[in-house]
N, C-alpha and C positions, 0 to 999 in steps of 0.2 A: 503494500499500499503506499503510496506516494501523497504527502501531504505538503503544500505550498503555502508559506506565510509571507503575505507582502511585507515590503519595509513599512515602519511606521515611526512617527517621533514619540518616545517613552516620556519626555520631559528631562529625562536625565541624560538623554542621548538619542541617538537611532538605532532601533533594532532592524538589523538588516534583512533583506529579502533571503529566505531559505528554505531549503526543501529537505524534508525527512522521508526517508525509504526505509519501510520496515520489513525484514524477511525473515525466514526460519533460520536460526544460526546452524542447525544441522545441515540442510539441503541446499538452502538458498532460494527457497520458493517464496515468490511474492505474494504476500498475504493479504487479503482484503479485510475490510473493516469486521465482518461478521465473524472471520477466522480467527481473530484476534481475542475471542472471548472463550475459544476451544482449549481443551489441555493439551492434544495433539495435533501435530501438523497434518492437513488433509492431504497434503502430497507424498510425505516419507511414512507418516504414521509414529514418529519420534515424539517423547514429550515437547511440548512447545518450550522453546527458548527463543527469545527474539533478539534480533541484531539489528542495530540501527546505522544508517548512514546518512551523514548530514552534509548538506551542499549549500555554502555562503555564497551569494552572489553580491559583487560589489557594485553598488549603485552610484555612488558618489566617491570622490578622491578628494582629500585635503589638499590644500596648496603646498608643493614641497619647497617652494622657494621664498615663502613668507610673504608679508604684505609690502615689501620694499621694491618688488620688481614688478 
């Protein structure tokens, strides 16, 4: 299952746009939301152990030269 969260201002800074991908840690099967509630993987039958991959996207870059240039 892939979930994408759009970038937003939190008041303390910016939460970047990021995508979280959840798979079975045993076989790498891409789980959907309903399968996350199960005790076993619907693909390999092993006890469900989740693995998450997070991809963060750069939406803005700070000035690398400061304000003098």
